[in-house]
VEXDREN-2710 file (C-alpha; in Angstrom, 1 decimal):
% VEXDREN-2710
k/r/px/py/pz
1/MET/-0.1/-0.2/0.1
2/PRO/1.8/3.2/-0.8
3/LEU/2.3/5.7/2.1
4/ASP/0.1/8.3/2.5
5/ILE/-0.6/11.2/5.1
6/ASP/-3.0/9.1/6.9
7/ARG/-0.6/6.5/7.7
8/LEU/2.1/9.1/8.7
9/ARG/-0.2/10.5/11.0
10/GLN/-1.0/7.0/12.5
11/PHE/2.9/6.3/13.2
12/ALA/3.2/9.5/14.6
13/LEU/0.2/9.1/17.1
14/HIS/1.5/5.5/17.9
15/ARG/5.0/6.0/18.5
16/GLN/4.3/9.6/20.4
17/PHE/1.4/8.0/22.3
18/PRO/3.1/4.8/24.1
19/ALA/2.0/2.9/26.9
20/PRO/2.2/5.3/30.1
21/THR/5.4/4.3/32.3
22/THR/7.2/5.8/35.2
23/LEU/8.4/9.6/35.2
24/GLY/12.0/8.8/35.0
25/ARG/11.5/6.5/32.0
26/ALA/9.3/8.9/30.2
27/MET/12.0/11.6/30.7
28/ALA/14.6/8.9/29.4
29/ARG/12.4/8.2/26.4
30/LEU/11.3/11.8/25.3
31/GLY/14.9/13.2/26.1
32/PHE/13.3/16.6/26.5
33/VAL/10.3/18.1/27.3
34/GLN/9.6/22.0/27.0
35/ALA/8.3/24.0/29.8
36/ASP/6.1/27.1/29.8
37/PRO/5.3/29.5/33.0
38/ILE/1.5/29.7/32.1
39/ARG/-0.8/27.7/33.9
40/ALA/-4.0/27.7/32.2
41/PRO/-5.1/25.3/34.2
42/ALA/-1.7/23.3/34.6
43/ARG/1.6/24.2/32.8
44/ALA/2.9/22.7/29.4
45/GLN/5.4/20.5/31.1
46/ASP/2.5/18.7/33.1
47/LEU/0.0/18.7/30.3
48/THR/2.8/16.6/28.1
49/LEU/3.9/14.2/30.9
50/ARG/0.1/13.2/31.9
51/HIS/-0.5/11.3/28.7
52/ARG/2.8/9.7/28.9
53/VAL/3.5/8.9/33.0
54/LYS/1.2/6.6/34.6
55/GLY/-0.9/8.3/37.6
56/TYR/1.0/11.7/36.9
57/ARG/-0.3/14.5/38.9
58/VAL/0.1/18.4/38.2
59/GLY/3.3/19.2/39.7
60/ASP/4.9/15.7/40.0
61/LEU/7.9/16.9/37.5
62/GLU/8.7/19.9/39.9
63/ARG/8.2/18.0/43.2
64/ARG/10.3/14.8/42.1
65/TYR/12.9/17.1/39.9
66/ALA/15.8/16.7/42.7
67/ARG/15.4/12.9/42.7
68/LEU/15.4/12.5/39.0
69/SER/18.4/12.3/36.3
70/ILE/17.3/15.7/34.7
71/GLU/18.3/19.4/34.4
72/GLU/16.4/22.6/33.5
73/ASP/18.2/23.9/30.4
74/PHE/17.8/25.2/26.8
75/PHE/17.6/22.5/24.0
76/VAL/15.6/23.5/21.1
77/ASN/13.5/25.7/23.4
78/TYR/13.7/25.8/27.4
79/GLY/12.7/22.8/29.4
80/PHE/14.0/19.7/31.3
81/VAL/16.5/17.8/29.8
82/THR/18.2/14.4/30.6
83/ARG/21.7/14.4/32.2
84/ASP/23.2/12.7/29.1
85/LEU/21.8/15.4/27.0
86/HIS/23.0/18.0/29.3
87/ALA/26.5/17.2/29.5
88/LEU/26.2/17.3/25.4
89/LEU/25.2/20.9/25.6
90/HIS/28.3/22.4/27.9
91/PRO/30.6/24.1/28.0
92/ARG/28.2/26.6/26.4
93/LEU/30.0/29.4/24.7
94/PRO/27.3/32.1/24.2
95/ARG/27.3/34.6/21.5
96/ALA/27.0/37.6/23.7
97/ARG/30.2/38.2/25.7
98/TRP/30.4/39.3/29.4
99/SER/32.1/42.7/29.8
100/ALA/35.0/42.7/32.5
101/ALA/32.9/44.0/35.2
102/GLU/29.9/41.5/34.6
103/ARG/32.6/38.8/34.7
104/LYS/33.7/39.8/38.0
105/ARG/30.3/40.2/39.4
106/ALA/29.6/36.7/38.1
107/GLU/32.9/35.3/39.9
108/LYS/31.5/36.8/43.2
109/ILE/28.2/35.5/42.7
110/LEU/29.8/32.0/42.1
111/GLU/31.7/32.0/45.2
112/PHE/28.6/32.9/47.3
113/VAL/26.8/29.9/45.5
114/GLN/29.7/27.7/46.3
115/LYS/29.7/28.5/50.0
116/ARG/26.2/28.5/50.5
117/GLY/25.2/25.3/48.8
118/VAL/21.9/26.2/47.4
119/VAL/20.6/29.9/47.1
120/HIS/17.4/31.8/46.5
121/PRO/17.9/34.7/44.3
122/ARG/16.7/37.1/46.7
123/ASP/19.6/36.0/49.0
124/VAL/21.8/36.9/46.3
125/ASP/20.3/40.1/45.9
126/ALA/20.2/40.6/49.5
127/GLN/24.2/40.2/49.6
128/PHE/25.2/42.1/46.6
129/ALA/22.2/44.3/45.7
130/HIS/23.6/45.3/42.2
131/GLY/20.3/47.1/41.8
132/LYS/17.8/46.7/38.8
133/ALA/18.3/46.9/35.1
134/LEU/16.2/46.3/31.9
135/ASN/15.2/42.5/30.9
136/TRP/14.6/41.2/27.7
137/PHE/10.9/41.4/28.5
138/GLY/11.0/45.3/28.7
139/GLY/10.4/45.2/32.3
140/GLN/12.8/45.9/35.2
141/SER/14.6/43.0/37.3
142/ASN/17.3/42.6/39.9
143/VAL/20.7/42.7/38.1
144/THR/21.5/39.6/40.2
145/THR/18.7/37.6/39.1
146/GLN/20.0/38.4/35.5
147/LEU/23.3/37.2/36.2
148/LEU/22.1/33.9/38.0
149/ASP/20.1/33.2/34.4
150/ALA/23.3/34.1/32.5
151/MET/25.5/32.0/34.7
152/HIS/22.6/29.2/34.4
153/TYR/23.1/29.2/30.6
154/ARG/26.7/29.4/30.6
155/GLY/26.8/26.1/32.9
156/LEU/28.2/27.8/36.0
157/VAL/25.1/26.9/38.3
158/ARG/22.5/24.8/37.9
159/VAL/18.7/24.7/39.1
160/ALA/19.0/22.7/42.1
161/ARG/15.0/22.6/42.7
162/ARG/12.1/25.1/42.8
163/GLU/10.4/26.9/45.6
164/GLY/7.0/28.1/44.5
165/GLY/8.0/28.4/40.9
166/THR/11.2/30.2/41.6
167/ARG/14.4/28.9/40.6
168/LEU/16.9/27.8/43.3
169/TYR/20.8/27.6/42.2
170/SER/23.5/25.3/43.2
171/ALA/27.1/25.3/41.5
172/ARG/27.3/23.1/38.5
173/VAL/30.5/20.7/38.0
174/GLN/32.0/21.5/34.8
175/GLY/32.7/18.8/32.5
176/PRO/34.8/18.4/29.3
177/ALA/33.7/19.4/26.3
178/PRO/32.9/16.5/23.6
179/GLU/35.7/15.3/21.9
180/ASP/33.7/14.8/18.4
181/ALA/31.7/17.8/17.9
182/ALA/30.1/16.2/14.8
183/ALA/29.2/13.0/16.7
184/ALA/27.6/15.3/19.5
185/MET/25.9/17.1/17.1
186/ASP/24.1/13.7/15.4
187/THR/23.4/12.6/19.2
188/LEU/21.4/16.0/19.7
189/VAL/19.9/15.5/16.3
190/ASP/18.9/12.2/17.0
191/VAL/17.3/13.3/20.5
192/ILE/15.2/15.6/17.9
193/VAL/14.0/13.3/15.7
194/ALA/13.4/10.4/18.0
195/LYS/10.8/12.9/20.2
196/TYR/9.1/14.5/17.2
197/ALA/9.3/11.9/14.3
198/PRO/8.2/11.7/11.5
199/LEU/9.2/14.7/10.7
200/THR/9.5/17.2/7.3
201/GLY/12.7/17.9/6.1
202/SER/11.8/21.6/6.8
203/MET/10.5/20.6/10.4
204/LEU/14.1/18.9/10.7
205/GLY/16.2/21.9/9.4
206/GLY/13.8/24.0/11.6
207/LEU/14.4/22.3/15.0
208/VAL/18.3/21.4/14.2
209/GLN/18.6/25.6/13.8
210/ARG/16.9/26.0/17.1
211/LEU/20.1/24.4/19.0
212/ARG/21.6/27.9/18.4
213/HIS/19.8/28.5/21.9
214/GLY/21.2/25.2/23.3
215/ALA/24.5/24.5/21.5
216/PRO/25.4/27.9/20.3
217/GLN/29.4/27.0/20.2
218/TRP/28.3/24.7/17.1
219/THR/26.7/27.1/15.1
220/ASN/28.6/26.1/11.8
221/ALA/28.0/22.5/12.5
222/ARG/24.6/22.7/12.4
223/LEU/24.0/22.5/8.3
224/ALA/26.4/19.5/8.1
225/ALA/24.5/17.5/10.9
226/VAL/21.5/18.1/8.8
227/VAL/23.0/16.7/5.5
228/ARG/24.3/13.7/7.5
229/ALA/20.7/13.3/9.2
230/LYS/18.6/13.4/6.1
231/ALA/21.4/10.7/4.6
232/ARG/21.3/8.1/7.3
233/LEU/17.7/8.3/8.8
234/ALA/14.8/6.3/7.4
235/HIS/12.8/8.6/5.0
236/ALA/10.1/8.7/2.1
237/LYS/8.5/10.9/0.0
238/VAL/4.6/11.5/0.5
239/ASP/2.7/14.0/-1.5
240/GLY/6.0/15.7/-2.9
241/LEU/7.3/16.0/0.7
242/ASP/10.4/14.3/2.4
243/TRP/9.6/12.7/6.0
244/PHE/12.4/11.3/8.0
245/TRP/12.2/9.0/11.1
246/PRO/14.5/7.1/13.4
247/VAL/16.4/4.4/11.6
248/GLY/15.2/0.6/12.9
249/GLU/11.6/2.2/12.7
250/SER/9.2/1.4/10.0
251/VAL/5.5/3.0/9.1
252/PRO/2.7/0.3/9.4
253/ILE/2.0/-1.3/6.3
254/ARG/-1.8/-1.0/6.5
255/ARG/-3.8/1.9/8.3
256/ARG/-4.8/0.9/11.9
257/ILE/-8.1/1.0/13.5
258/PRO/-8.1/3.8/15.9
259/ARG/-8.8/3.4/19.5
260/ASP/-11.9/5.4/20.5
261/VAL/-9.7/7.9/22.9
262/VAL/-9.8/11.7/23.5
263/ARG/-7.0/13.3/24.5
264/LEU/-6.3/17.1/25.5
265/LEU/-3.0/18.1/24.6
266/ALA/-0.7/20.5/25.4
267/PRO/0.1/23.1/22.8
268/PHE/3.7/22.1/22.9
269/ASP/3.0/18.5/22.8
270/PRO/5.5/16.8/20.3
271/PHE/2.3/15.7/18.2
272/VAL/1.1/19.0/17.6
273/TRP/4.2/21.2/18.4
274/ASP/4.7/21.8/14.3
275/ARG/2.0/23.9/12.9
276/THR/3.0/22.8/9.4
277/ARG/2.8/19.4/10.2
278/PHE/-0.3/19.8/12.3
279/GLU/-2.2/21.3/9.3
280/LEU/-1.0/18.5/7.1
281/PHE/-2.0/15.9/9.7
282/ASN/-5.4/17.1/10.5
283/GLY/-6.6/19.8/7.6
284/TRP/-7.0/22.7/9.9
285/ALA/-4.5/25.4/11.2
286/TYR/-3.8/25.3/14.9
287/ARG/-2.2/28.6/16.6
288/PHE/-1.3/29.1/20.2
289/GLU/-3.1/32.5/21.2
290/ALA/-1.8/33.3/24.7
291/TYR/0.0/36.2/23.1
292/THR/-2.7/37.2/21.1
293/PRO/-4.6/40.3/22.0
294/ALA/-7.8/39.0/23.2
295/PRO/-10.1/40.7/20.4
296/LYS/-8.4/39.0/17.4
297/ARG/-8.2/35.0/19.3
298/ILE/-10.2/32.9/17.5
299/ARG/-9.9/29.8/19.8
300/GLY/-9.0/31.1/23.2
301/TYR/-6.2/32.0/25.5
302/TYR/-5.1/28.4/26.3
303/ALA/-7.0/26.3/23.5
304/LEU/-5.8/22.5/24.1
305/PRO/-5.9/20.7/20.9
306/LEU/-8.4/18.1/21.5
307/ALA/-7.7/14.8/19.7
308/TRP/-10.2/11.9/18.9
309/ARG/-9.0/8.6/17.6
310/ASP/-6.2/9.5/15.5
311/ARG/-7.0/13.0/14.4
312/VAL/-6.9/16.4/16.1
313/ILE/-11.0/17.8/15.7
314/GLY/-11.4/20.5/18.0
315/TRP/-10.0/22.4/21.0
316/ALA/-10.8/22.9/24.9
317/ASN/-10.4/25.8/27.0
318/VAL/-10.2/24.4/30.6
319/SER/-10.6/26.5/33.7
320/VAL/-11.5/25.5/37.4
321/ARG/-14.4/27.2/39.1
322/ASP/-15.3/26.6/43.0
323/GLY/-13.1/23.4/42.4
324/LEU/-14.9/21.9/39.7
325/LEU/-13.2/21.3/36.1
326/VAL/-15.1/23.5/33.4
327/PRO/-14.3/22.5/30.0
328/GLU/-15.5/24.9/27.0
329/LEU/-15.0/22.9/23.7
330/GLY/-15.1/23.9/20.0
331/PHE/-14.9/21.9/17.0
332/VAL/-13.6/22.4/13.7
333/ALA/-17.0/20.6/11.9
334/GLY/-18.8/23.3/13.8
335/GLN/-20.4/20.4/16.2
336/ALA/-19.1/17.3/18.3
337/PRO/-19.0/14.0/16.6
338/ASN/-22.1/12.2/17.1
339/GLY/-22.4/8.9/19.0
340/ALA/-22.0/7.5/22.2
341/ALA/-18.5/6.4/21.8
342/PHE/-17.3/10.1/21.4
343/ARG/-19.2/11.2/24.6
344/ASN/-18.2/8.2/26.6
345/ALA/-14.4/9.1/25.6
346/LEU/-14.6/12.6/26.1
347/ASP/-16.0/12.0/29.7
348/ALA/-13.3/9.4/30.7
349/GLU/-10.5/12.3/29.4
350/LEU/-12.0/14.8/31.6
351/ALA/-12.6/12.5/34.7
352/ARG/-8.5/11.9/34.2
353/PHE/-7.9/15.5/33.6
354/THR/-9.9/16.4/36.7
355/GLU/-8.0/13.8/38.9
356/PHE/-4.8/14.9/37.2
357/LEU/-5.2/18.5/38.8
358/GLY/-6.0/16.6/41.9
359/LEU/-9.8/18.1/42.2
END
């Protein structure tokens, strides 16, 4: 049977939603989970992990962070990475260099962190009181907080844990740089492919381009890494587009009979992350509208893609009122699918979501 977009979509769904496992194993399988601070009604990292971790509850990642073999860091976006992946990203060489004054301040802060063990940004600010400065959001924040962020990015400190959403830092032990930059880049690309596949050629290239955040020291090695990846990965051409996935995996020969399952997905879930592929898979355009002015929103502030069987058919804006889950649903077709199968599957997903939130 010729390979088509329906089989590619089912392939993506099957490999990106395996049987739920433990949090540690899910993180190892994913390699990276994108984080986002918006809680509507839960953060993106929790919404992503709830489908992949058995019995997951909102906040489990933050509560168990210190006991897991993971780090907060940049990869293709900011989020949580495995320690093995974290080691490949450092020592990181930022494009913007510190001034002599900034370097001296960072050295003093690092000495303070090393003595204290774990520090809260307010403790650092109380010790040094460097005042405030313009941040990249356009507002004002403490200079010491900005320096801690820059030190974290450079790998001088690590996030030890969070308290009330605030990052607490400890000193990071610097490891050696990978000896083979090309091999390291290939490993980073393999993590991307394993998480997001099947990918179009443009999606693959775009994600590797995003490694300018996680591995700016290898800026000049990205293009060659994409060329090598396209040569060695499993691939096929469908409707004029080249698609890629990990070596050793294969697209099922026949279309699967999809299960009667509803899933409310995070806006940054691997299955929906690339908006172009989303439209190819589902036949309509999804946009994340949290930063869109309210009058211009089409589907809502934090609309969660609603998947039914093997296709995303709508969205849900979910809130909590008086301790109860309140979903507001929308459908591309204008109405929900008919029949008891969808209604039962939706009720089951809302019950799982209620339990996930601890309501």
